C-alpha positions in Angstrom: -134.2 160.4 -205.1 -131.2 162.7 -205.1 -128.1 161.7 -203.1 -128.2 165.0 -201.1 -131.8 164.3 -200.0 -130.9 160.7 -199.0 -128.0 161.9 -196.9 -130.1 164.5 -195.2 -132.9 162.1 -194.5 -130.4 159.6 -193.0 -128.9 162.3 -190.8 -132.3 163.4 -189.5 -133.5 159.8 -189.0 -133.6 158.3 -185.6 -132.2 155.1 -187.2 -128.7 156.6 -187.7 -126.7 154.2 -185.4 -124.1 155.5 -183.0 -120.8 153.6 -182.6 -121.2 152.0 -179.2 -118.9 153.7 -176.7 -117.7 150.3 -175.5 -116.4 149.6 -179.0 -114.7 153.0 -179.3 -112.9 152.4 -176.0 -111.9 148.9 -177.0 -110.5 150.1 -180.3 -108.5 152.8 -178.5 -107.3 150.4 -175.8 -106.2 147.8 -178.4 -104.0 150.4 -180.0 -102.1 150.8 -176.7 -99.4 148.2 -176.2 -99.4 148.7 -172.5 -103.1 147.8 -172.0 -103.6 145.1 -169.3 -106.3 142.7 -168.3 -107.7 145.0 -165.6 -108.1 147.9 -168.0 -109.8 145.7 -170.6 -112.1 144.2 -167.9 -113.1 147.7 -166.7 -114.0 148.8 -170.3 -116.1 145.6 -171.0 -117.9 145.8 -167.6 -119.3 149.3 -168.3 -121.9 147.7 -170.6 -124.1 145.3 -168.6 -125.7 143.7 -171.6 -122.3 143.1 -173.2 -121.0 141.6 -169.9 -123.9 139.2 -169.7 -123.4 138.2 -173.4 -119.7 137.6 -172.8 -120.3 135.4 -169.8 -122.8 133.3 -171.8 -120.2 132.9 -174.5 -117.4 132.0 -172.1 -119.7 129.4 -170.5 -120.4 127.7 -173.9 -118.8 124.3 -174.7 -117.1 125.8 -177.7 -114.8 127.9 -175.5 -114.1 124.9 -173.2 -112.4 126.7 -170.2 -110.8 124.3 -167.7 -113.1 125.4 -164.8 -116.2 127.5 -164.3 -115.7 131.2 -164.9 -118.2 133.7 -163.5 -116.4 137.0 -164.0 -114.8 138.9 -166.9 -111.4 139.4 -165.2 -111.0 135.6 -164.8 -112.1 135.1 -168.4 -109.5 137.6 -169.6 -106.7 135.7 -167.7 -107.8 132.3 -169.1 -108.6 133.4 -172.7 -106.0 136.2 -173.2 -106.5 139.7 -174.3 -106.8 139.0 -178.1 -109.6 136.5 -177.7 -111.6 138.6 -175.2 -111.2 141.7 -177.3 -112.4 140.1 -180.5 -115.4 138.5 -178.7 -116.3 141.9 -177.2 -116.0 143.8 -180.5 -117.9 141.1 -182.3 -120.7 141.2 -179.7 -120.8 145.0 -180.0 -121.0 144.7 -183.8 -124.0 142.5 -183.4 -125.9 145.6 -182.3 -125.5 146.9 -185.8 -126.3 143.6 -187.5 -129.6 143.4 -185.7 -130.9 146.8 -186.9 -133.1 145.5 -189.7 -135.9 143.2 -188.6 -138.6 144.4 -191.1 -137.2 142.5 -194.1 -137.4 138.8 -193.8 -135.9 138.3 -197.2 -132.6 139.7 -195.9 -130.1 137.1 -194.6 -128.6 138.9 -191.6 -126.5 135.8 -190.6 -124.8 135.8 -194.0 -124.3 139.5 -193.8 -122.6 139.1 -190.4 -120.5 136.2 -191.8 -119.1 138.3 -194.7 -118.5 141.4 -192.5 -116.8 139.6 -189.7 -114.6 137.6 -192.1 -113.6 140.8 -193.9 -112.6 142.3 -190.6 -110.5 139.3 -189.6 -108.7 139.1 -192.9 -108.0 142.9 -192.9 -106.5 142.6 -189.5 -104.3 139.7 -190.4 -103.0 141.3 -193.6 -102.2 144.4 -191.6 -100.3 142.3 -189.1 -98.4 140.5 -191.9 -97.3 143.9 -193.2 -96.4 145.1 -189.7 -98.9 148.0 -190.0 -99.6 149.9 -186.8 -102.9 149.4 -185.1 -104.2 146.2 -186.9 -107.5 146.6 -185.0 -108.3 149.7 -186.9 -108.2 147.6 -190.1 -110.4 145.1 -188.4 -113.0 147.7 -187.6 -112.9 149.0 -191.2 -113.5 145.6 -192.6 -116.1 144.7 -190.1 -118.3 147.7 -190.7 -117.6 148.3 -194.5 -121.2 147.3 -195.4 -123.0 149.1 -192.4 -124.5 151.5 -194.9 -126.8 148.8 -196.3 -128.4 148.2 -192.9 -129.0 152.0 -192.5 -130.6 152.1 -195.9 -132.8 149.2 -195.0 -133.8 150.7 -191.7 -134.5 154.2 -193.2 -136.2 153.0 -196.4 -137.7 149.5 -195.6 -140.4 149.5 -198.3 -138.0 150.7 -201.1 -135.3 148.3 -200.1 -137.7 145.4 -200.1 -138.1 145.8 -203.9 -134.3 145.6 -204.2 -134.1 142.3 -202.2 -136.9 140.8 -204.3 -135.4 141.8 -207.7 -131.6 141.9 -207.4 -129.7 138.6 -207.9 -126.2 139.8 -207.2 -124.2 142.3 -205.3 -123.6 144.3 -208.4 -127.3 144.5 -209.1 -128.0 145.5 -205.5 -125.6 148.4 -205.8 -127.1 149.5 -209.1 -130.6 149.4 -207.7 -129.5 151.4 -204.6 -128.1 154.1 -206.9 -131.3 154.1 -209.0 -133.6 154.4 -205.9 -131.5 156.5 -203.5 -128.8 158.2 -205.6 -126.3 156.6 -203.3 -125.1 153.1 -202.6 -123.9 151.1 -199.6 -120.2 152.2 -199.8 -121.2 155.9 -199.9 -123.5 155.6 -196.9 -120.9 153.6 -195.0 -118.3 156.3 -195.7 -120.8 158.9 -194.5 -121.2 157.0 -191.2 -117.4 156.6 -190.7 -117.0 160.4 -191.1 -119.9 160.9 -188.6 -118.1 158.7 -186.1 -114.8 160.6 -186.6 -112.9 157.4 -187.6 -109.7 157.5 -189.6 -110.4 159.3 -192.9 -108.6 156.5 -194.8 -111.4 154.1 -193.6 -114.0 156.2 -195.5 -111.8 156.2 -198.6 -111.3 152.4 -198.3 -115.0 151.8 -198.2 -115.7 154.2 -201.1 -113.2 152.3 -203.4 -114.2 148.8 -202.2 -116.0 147.8 -205.4 -113.7 149.4 -207.9 -111.7 147.3 -210.5 -108.5 146.0 -209.1 -106.3 148.0 -211.5 -107.6 151.2 -210.1 -106.6 150.2 -206.6 -102.9 149.5 -207.4 -101.9 153.1 -207.0 -103.8 153.7 -203.8 -102.4 153.8 -200.3 -101.8 150.6 -198.3 -104.9 151.1 -196.1 -107.2 151.1 -199.1 -105.5 148.1 -200.6 -105.8 146.1 -197.4 -109.5 146.6 -196.9 -110.1 145.9 -200.7 -108.2 142.6 -200.5 -110.1 141.6 -197.4 -113.4 142.2 -199.0 -112.4 140.1 -202.0 -111.1 137.2 -199.8 -114.3 137.4 -197.7 -116.4 136.8 -200.8 -117.3 133.6 -202.6 -114.4 131.4 -204.0 -111.6 133.2 -202.2 -108.9 130.8 -203.4 -109.8 131.5 -207.0 -109.6 135.3 -206.3 -106.1 135.3 -204.9 -104.3 135.7 -208.2 -106.5 138.7 -209.0 -105.4 140.6 -205.9 -101.7 139.6 -205.8 -100.6 142.9 -207.6 -101.8 144.8 -204.5 -99.5 143.1 -202.1 -96.0 141.8 -201.5 -97.3 138.9 -199.4 -96.6 135.5 -200.9 -99.5 133.8 -202.7 -99.4 130.8 -200.3 -99.5 133.0 -197.2 -102.5 134.9 -198.6 -104.3 131.6 -199.0 -103.4 130.7 -195.4 -104.8 134.0 -194.1 -108.1 133.3 -195.9 -108.2 129.7 -194.5 -107.4 130.8 -191.0 -110.0 133.6 -191.1 -112.6 131.1 -192.2 -111.8 128.9 -189.1 -112.0 131.9 -186.8 -115.3 133.1 -188.1 -116.9 129.7 -187.8 -115.7 129.3 -184.3 -117.0 132.8 -183.4 -120.3 131.9 -185.1 -120.7 128.9 -182.9 -119.9 130.9 -179.7 -122.5 133.5 -180.7 -125.1 130.8 -181.5 -125.2 131.6 -185.2 -125.7 128.9 -187.9 -123.9 129.7 -191.2 -125.7 128.1 -194.1 -125.2 128.2 -197.8 -128.0 129.3 -200.1 -127.9 126.4 -202.5 -126.2 123.1 -203.2 -123.7 124.6 -205.6 -122.6 127.2 -203.0 -122.4 124.4 -200.5 -120.2 122.3 -202.7 -118.0 125.4 -203.5 -117.6 126.0 -199.8 -116.7 122.4 -199.2 -114.1 122.5 -201.9 -112.8 125.8 -200.4 -112.6 124.3 -197.0 -110.7 121.2 -198.2 -108.1 123.5 -199.9 -108.0 125.7 -196.8 -107.5 122.7 -194.6 -104.7 121.4 -196.8 -103.0 124.7 -196.7 -103.5 125.0 -193.0 -102.1 121.5 -192.4 -99.1 122.3 -194.5 -98.6 125.5 -192.6 -98.8 123.8 -189.3 -96.6 121.0 -190.5 -93.8 123.3 -191.6 -94.2 125.3 -188.5 -93.6 122.1 -186.5 -90.5 121.4 -188.6 -89.2 124.9 -187.8 -89.7 124.2 -184.1 -87.8 120.9 -184.4 -84.8 122.8 -185.7 -84.7 124.7 -182.4 -85.1 121.7 -180.1 -82.2 121.4 -177.7 -82.6 117.9 -176.4 -84.5 114.6 -177.1 -87.5 115.3 -174.7 -88.0 118.6 -176.6 -88.0 116.8 -180.0 -90.5 114.2 -178.8 -92.8 116.9 -177.3 -92.7 118.9 -180.6 -93.3 115.9 -182.7 -96.3 114.8 -180.6 -97.9 118.2 -180.7 -97.3 118.4 -184.4 -99.0 115.0 -185.0 -101.9 116.1 -182.8 -102.4 119.4 -184.6 -101.8 118.3 -188.2 -103.4 114.8 -188.2 -105.6 115.0 -185.0 -103.8 112.0 -183.6 -105.1 111.5 -180.0 -102.0 110.0 -178.4 -98.4 109.2 -179.4 -95.8 106.9 -177.8 -92.2 106.7 -178.9 -89.8 103.8 -178.9 -86.2 104.9 -179.4 -83.3 102.6 -180.3 -80.6 102.1 -177.7 -77.8 101.0 -179.9 -75.6 99.7 -177.1 -78.3 97.4 -175.6 -79.8 96.7 -179.0 -83.3 97.4 -178.0 -86.2 99.9 -178.3 -87.2 101.7 -175.1 -90.6 103.4 -174.6 -91.2 107.1 -173.9 -94.1 109.6 -174.1 -95.3 112.9 -172.8 -94.9 113.4 -169.1 -98.5 114.5 -168.9 -99.7 111.1 -170.3 -101.4 109.1 -167.6 -99.5 106.0 -168.7 -96.1 107.7 -168.7 -94.5 105.5 -166.1 -95.8 102.3 -167.7 -94.7 103.3 -171.2 -91.2 104.2 -169.9 -90.8 100.7 -168.6 -91.5 98.9 -171.9 -88.6 97.6 -173.9 -88.3 95.4 -177.0 -85.1 93.8 -178.1 -84.3 94.1 -181.8 -84.1 90.3 -181.9 -87.9 90.2 -181.5 -89.4 88.5 -184.5 -93.1 88.8 -183.8 -93.5 92.5 -182.9 -94.8 94.7 -185.8 -93.1 97.6 -184.0 -89.7 96.1 -184.4 -90.6 95.0 -187.9 -91.5 98.6 -188.8 -88.0 99.9 -187.8 -86.2 97.0 -189.5 -88.1 97.3 -192.8 -88.7 101.1 -192.8 -92.4 100.5 -193.6 -95.4 101.8 -191.8 -97.2 99.0 -190.0 -100.8 99.3 -188.8 -102.7 96.7 -186.7 -106.1 96.7 -185.0 -107.4 94.7 -182.0 -109.5 91.8 -183.2 -110.5 88.3 -182.1 -107.3 87.1 -183.8 -105.2 88.9 -181.2 -103.6 85.5 -180.5 -101.6 86.0 -183.8 -100.2 89.4 -182.6 -97.3 90.1 -180.4 -98.2 90.7 -176.7 -96.2 93.9 -176.8 -98.2 95.3 -179.8 -101.6 94.5 -178.2 -100.3 96.0 -174.9 -99.4 99.3 -176.7 -102.8 99.5 -178.3 -104.5 99.1 -175.0 -102.3 101.7 -173.4 -103.1 104.1 -176.3 -106.8 103.4 -175.6 -107.6 103.2 -179.3 -108.8 100.5 -181.6 -105.5 100.3 -183.4 -102.0 101.6 -183.7 -99.8 102.8 -186.6 -96.1 102.3 -186.2 -94.2 105.0 -188.1 -90.4 104.3 -188.4 -88.1 107.1 -187.5 -84.9 107.1 -189.6 -82.2 109.5 -190.7 -79.8 109.0 -193.6 -80.8 105.3 -193.8 -80.1 104.8 -190.0 -83.1 103.7 -187.9 -83.6 105.9 -184.8 -86.8 104.5 -183.4 -90.6 104.2 -184.0 -93.6 106.4 -183.4 -96.7 104.5 -182.1 -99.8 106.5 -183.1 -103.2 105.7 -181.6 -105.7 105.4 -184.5 -109.1 104.2 -185.4 -110.0 103.0 -188.9 -111.0 106.5 -190.2 -107.8 108.1 -188.9 -105.8 105.2 -190.4 -107.2 106.0 -193.8 -106.3 109.6 -193.4 -102.7 108.7 -192.5 -102.5 106.2 -195.3 -103.5 109.0 -197.7 -100.7 111.2 -196.3 -97.9 108.7 -196.2 -95.4 111.0 -197.9 -96.1 113.8 -195.4 -95.7 111.3 -192.6 -92.4 110.1 -194.0 -91.1 113.6 -194.3 -92.3 114.3 -190.8 -90.5 111.2 -189.4 -87.3 111.9 -191.4 -87.1 115.4 -189.9 -87.6 114.0 -186.4 -85.0 111.4 -187.1 -82.5 114.0 -188.3 -83.0 116.0 -185.2 -82.6 113.0 -182.9 -79.5 111.9 -184.8 -77.9 115.4 -184.6 -78.7 115.7 -180.9 -77.3 112.2 -180.4 -74.2 113.0 -182.4 -73.5 116.1 -180.4 -74.0 114.3 -177.1 -71.8 111.4 -178.2 -69.2 113.8 -179.5 -69.1 115.7 -176.2 -68.8 112.4 -174.3 -66.1 111.1 -176.7 -64.2 114.4 -176.5 -64.3 114.3 -172.7 -63.3 110.6 -172.6 -60.3 111.3 -174.9 -59.4 114.3 -172.9 -59.4 112.3 -169.7 -57.5 109.5 -171.4 -54.9 111.9 -172.5 -54.5 113.3 -169.0 -54.2 109.7 -167.7 -51.5 108.8 -170.3 -49.6 112.0 -169.6 -49.9 111.3 -165.8 -48.5 107.8 -166.2 -45.5 109.1 -168.0 -45.0 111.9 -165.4 -45.3 109.3 -162.6 -42.8 107.0 -164.3 -40.3 109.7 -165.0 -40.5 111.3 -161.5 -40.4 108.1 -159.5 -36.9 107.1 -160.6 -35.1 110.3 -159.5 -37.2 110.4 -156.3 -36.0 106.9 -155.4 -32.4 108.0 -156.1 -32.8 111.2 -154.0 -34.3 109.3 -151.1 -31.5 106.7 -151.2 -28.8 109.5 -151.2 -30.6 111.3 -148.4 -30.5 108.1 -146.3 -26.8 107.6 -147.1 -25.9 111.1 -146.2 -27.8 110.9 -143.0 -26.0 107.7 -142.0 -22.5 109.3 -142.8 -23.1 112.3 -140.6 -23.2 112.3 -136.8 -26.6 112.3 -135.3 -26.2 115.8 -133.9 -24.7 117.3 -137.0 -26.4 120.6 -138.0 -27.1 119.2 -141.5 -29.4 116.5 -140.1 -32.2 118.9 -139.6 -32.0 120.2 -143.2 -31.8 116.6 -144.5 -35.0 115.9 -142.5 -36.8 118.8 -144.1 -35.8 117.7 -147.6 -36.9 114.2 -146.8 -40.4 115.4 -145.7 -40.8 117.3 -148.9 -39.8 114.2 -150.9 -42.5 112.3 -149.0 -45.0 115.0 -149.9 -44.1 114.7 -153.6 -44.6 110.9 -153.3 -48.0 111.5 -151.8 -48.9 113.7 -154.8 -47.8 111.1 -157.1 -49.9 108.5 -155.3 -52.9 110.9 -155.9 -52.0 111.1 -159.5 -51.9 107.3 -159.7 -55.4 107.1 -158.2 -56.7 109.3 -160.9 -54.9 107.6 -163.9 -55.4 104.1 -162.6 -58.1 103.8 -160.0 -57.8 100.8 -157.8 -60.9 98.8 -158.5 -61.1 95.4 -156.8 -63.5 92.6 -157.4 -67.2 93.3 -157.9 -69.5 92.0 -155.1 -73.2 92.5 -154.1 -73.5 95.3 -151.6 -76.2 97.2 -149.7 -75.9 100.7 -151.1 -78.2 102.2 -148.4 -76.2 100.7 -145.6 -72.8 101.7 -147.2 -74.0 105.4 -147.6 -75.4 105.5 -144.0 -72.1 104.2 -142.6 -69.9 106.6 -144.6 -72.0 109.6 -143.6 -71.9 108.7 -139.9 -68.1 108.4 -140.1 -67.7 111.7 -141.9 -70.1 113.6 -139.5 -67.6 113.1 -136.6 -64.4 113.6 -138.5 -65.2 116.4 -141.0 -68.8 117.7 -140.9 -69.5 118.6 -137.3 -66.2 120.4 -136.7 -67.1 122.6 -139.7 -70.7 123.2 -138.3 -72.2 121.4 -141.3 -75.5 119.6 -140.7 -75.8 116.3 -142.7 -79.0 114.3 -143.5 -79.7 111.2 -145.5 -82.8 110.0 -147.4 -82.7 106.4 -148.6 -84.9 104.5 -151.0 -85.8 101.1 -149.5 -86.8 99.9 -153.0 -83.1 99.8 -154.0 -81.9 96.2 -154.3 -78.3 95.1 -153.7 -76.1 96.1 -156.6 -73.0 94.4 -157.9 -70.1 96.9 -157.7 -66.7 97.6 -156.1 -67.3 98.5 -152.4 -64.0 100.4 -151.9 -64.3 102.2 -155.2 -67.9 103.4 -154.4 -66.8 104.3 -150.9 -64.0 106.5 -152.2 -66.4 108.2 -154.6 -68.9 109.1 -151.8 -66.2 110.3 -149.4 -64.6 112.5 -152.0 -67.9 114.1 -153.0 -68.9 114.8 -149.4 -65.5 116.2 -148.5 -65.5 118.3 -151.6 -68.9 119.8 -150.6 -67.7 120.3 -147.0 -64.5 122.1 -148.0 -66.5 124.6 -150.1 -68.7 125.6 -147.1 -66.3 127.6 -144.9 -69.2 129.1 -142.8 -71.2 125.9 -142.3 -74.2 124.7 -144.1 -76.2 121.6 -145.0 -75.4 118.5 -147.0 -78.0 115.9 -147.9 -77.2 112.4 -149.3 -80.0 110.7 -151.1 -80.4 107.3 -152.7 -83.1 106.3 -155.1 -84.1 103.8 -157.7 -84.5 105.6 -161.0 -88.1 105.4 -162.1 -88.5 104.1 -165.6 -84.9 102.6 -165.7 -86.1 99.1 -165.2 -87.4 97.8 -168.5 -89.9 95.0 -169.1 -89.4 92.8 -172.1 -93.1 91.9 -172.5 -92.9 89.3 -175.2 -89.9 87.5 -173.5 -91.5 87.9 -170.0 -88.2 89.2 -168.7 -87.1 92.4 -166.9 -84.0 94.5 -167.1 -83.0 95.6 -163.6 -82.4 99.4 -164.2 -80.2 101.9 -162.4 -79.8 103.7 -159.1 -78.9 107.3 -158.3 -76.8 108.6 -155.4 -77.1 112.4 -154.9 -74.9 114.6 -152.7 -76.5 118.0 -152.5 -75.3 121.1 -150.5 -76.4 124.7 -150.0 -72.9 126.1 -150.4 -71.7 128.9 -152.7 -71.9 126.9 -155.9 -69.3 126.4 -158.6 -67.9 129.1 -160.8 -68.8 128.7 -164.5 -65.1 128.7 -165.5 -64.5 125.7 -163.2 -67.7 124.0 -164.4 -66.4 123.9 -168.0 -63.5 121.6 -166.9 -65.0 120.2 -163.7 -63.6 116.7 -163.7 -60.1 117.6 -165.1 -57.2 117.1 -162.7 -55.8 120.2 -160.9 -59.0 122.1 -161.6 -60.0 123.5 -158.2 -62.0 126.5 -156.8 -60.2 126.3 -153.4 -57.3 128.6 -154.3 -54.6 126.1 -154.0 -55.8 124.6 -150.7 -55.9 121.1 -152.3 -54.5 119.2 -155.3 -57.7 119.5 -157.4 -57.6 115.7 -157.9 -60.7 114.7 -155.9 -63.3 115.1 -158.7 -61.0 113.7 -161.3 -60.6 110.5 -159.2 -64.4 110.4 -158.7 -64.9 110.5 -162.5 -62.3 107.8 -163.2 -63.7 105.4 -160.5 -67.4 105.9 -161.6 -66.3 105.2 -165.2 -64.7 102.0 -164.1 -67.9 101.1 -162.2 -69.8 101.4 -165.6 -71.7 104.4 -164.3 -71.7 108.2 -164.9 -71.5 111.3 -162.7 -73.2 114.6 -163.4 -73.1 118.0 -161.6 -75.7 120.7 -161.4 -74.6 123.9 -159.7 -75.9 127.5 -159.4 -73.7 130.2 -157.8 -75.1 131.2 -154.5 -77.6 128.4 -154.4 -75.6 125.2 -153.9 -74.3 122.2 -155.8 -75.7 118.7 -156.5 -73.6 115.7 -157.7 -75.5 112.7 -159.1 -73.8 109.3 -159.5 -75.7 106.8 -161.6 -74.9 103.1 -161.4 -76.4 100.1 -163.1 -78.1 97.4 -161.1 -76.5 94.1 -162.0 -78.3 91.2 -160.4 -78.1 87.4 -160.8 -80.1 86.3 -163.8 -80.1 89.6 -165.7 -80.8 88.8 -169.3 -78.1 89.4 -171.9 -79.5 90.8 -175.2 -78.1 89.5 -178.4 -78.8 90.6 -181.9 
């Protein structure tokens, strides 16, 4: 049969498929960067059958939406534009892939599998190369074999002989040429022209079965679809070397694209209710081997992606969150707890994701490094991964280890030490069963690399925080040393001046005109002495003996006093919220009183037009630690917050907030108040922090340790 006659018969045939208008609109919409969910919803909703199909897919367990979805717009919001678009285009494409029902020998599912995979790979290669409109490449790859379905539908009897006698793709193409004078690529190219698609799509399909050396000089579009077709075929990992001359993409990344495409196609097959099956045992084994390689590549990709994210982490919670997600993605670990080393207290303290239902409990767990029974502590000391499982012999295990397993809600736990440059930083507690334990055991080197990177990040963050604290401490110490010298040097001449002033005043008659001038000088000398007294309070805060005090009562009394003397005259409303769970703490009453007064006065002076101040006390959740094995408890810490809705603090002032003579009040005070607060809180073994946003107010937080009778002292 001549090629011309075949083309004419196909054109005249009622079986010539039309590209669904929904797909056309989707392809055009996807090329528009400004497309939104409403526009996409409108396009999809124009096809009732497609809408019904999508709602069925969205409701399937494979999609796993957080709640029931019964309309396309809500689905778009939950799943995102990319996912909805791909589902819609795939569902539209199924119209093509269901054309031939007369040939039972033809495996339509395998045909869909290859076509969809080719489309996905073409799109990802286009994205990797930053080509415009990757969805156009997707469509070209998806429909590159559509000509075969048209030949089947137009010439079913003739094509049945091809299916019965051809054993390979090459033989099928040769038989097509023998019988029809045209093969699948030529018919597909004809259809693309008929649909007025990009002419390069037709060329890409025409050249799709040519030797690779003939493709090297072709345009990027043709190369992309050609590579996608090869990678969508059997043994893609073995074909990568063959197609590398066609691209600048690294060999490893090409393998990743093929592996990720395989995963996407299988997920889509599940959502569409398709079962992808291999034709024989050898093919099944090849697919299994391919998947293992693909999974390994994918795991490595995800692993290195996690490491890259770790480098960008700004604080310890961010590091822990990234590590946990990485372990869940790469190794499918269900839950992770962290136990970080507190060097000063010489113990490991628990932490985990805020979303974990046992977050509060885990944060209260602590284990001293002197513990000799815990495998968790042993893991950090030896640097060796330790794994234990619950068993009837739990009597031999540390209470803390068994408690961690029960909190993880798994049958066992693997303790992975976190270290950096030979220094232990903590331990990761991974919830495992015996199968997962074997997987982790086979990936020890990867786990060690993972933990080392986490340790380095924790160490670097700790170093920068410690450096900042040390720098601030040395700066304040330098100010204090300089202040002591200034006070000493100035006090001597002031004493002499005051003595001479008194002598002169006594020598002159009471009504002498100079008496008034001497009085003014004397007042100024007194003011200088007062400034020196303030300096002395900063450099050497007067801290008396520590005693047990009721913080809530102290704060309430101070605020009542300040309301009458400072706050009400300035039209400032003050409120207090106290935490009744706070126990009496051992501290210096007068020192803490001065801290609170200074902070409230500082807030009041900043609000010239009135405002609100709130004082709050609270017991810090998670600060009290339970030493499970020792059956002891560390008392924890409290927080005193003074928050206002004033103008906030300028960023220039914030950079040196607690330095003396640093004030935003334009010379209206000495600028010593916050410096004195910082010095006193330090003497009370606490810390003070400030959070301020211009125009939205300021909050000072004072953290103090709870020291109670019988508090355990940890020894190494």
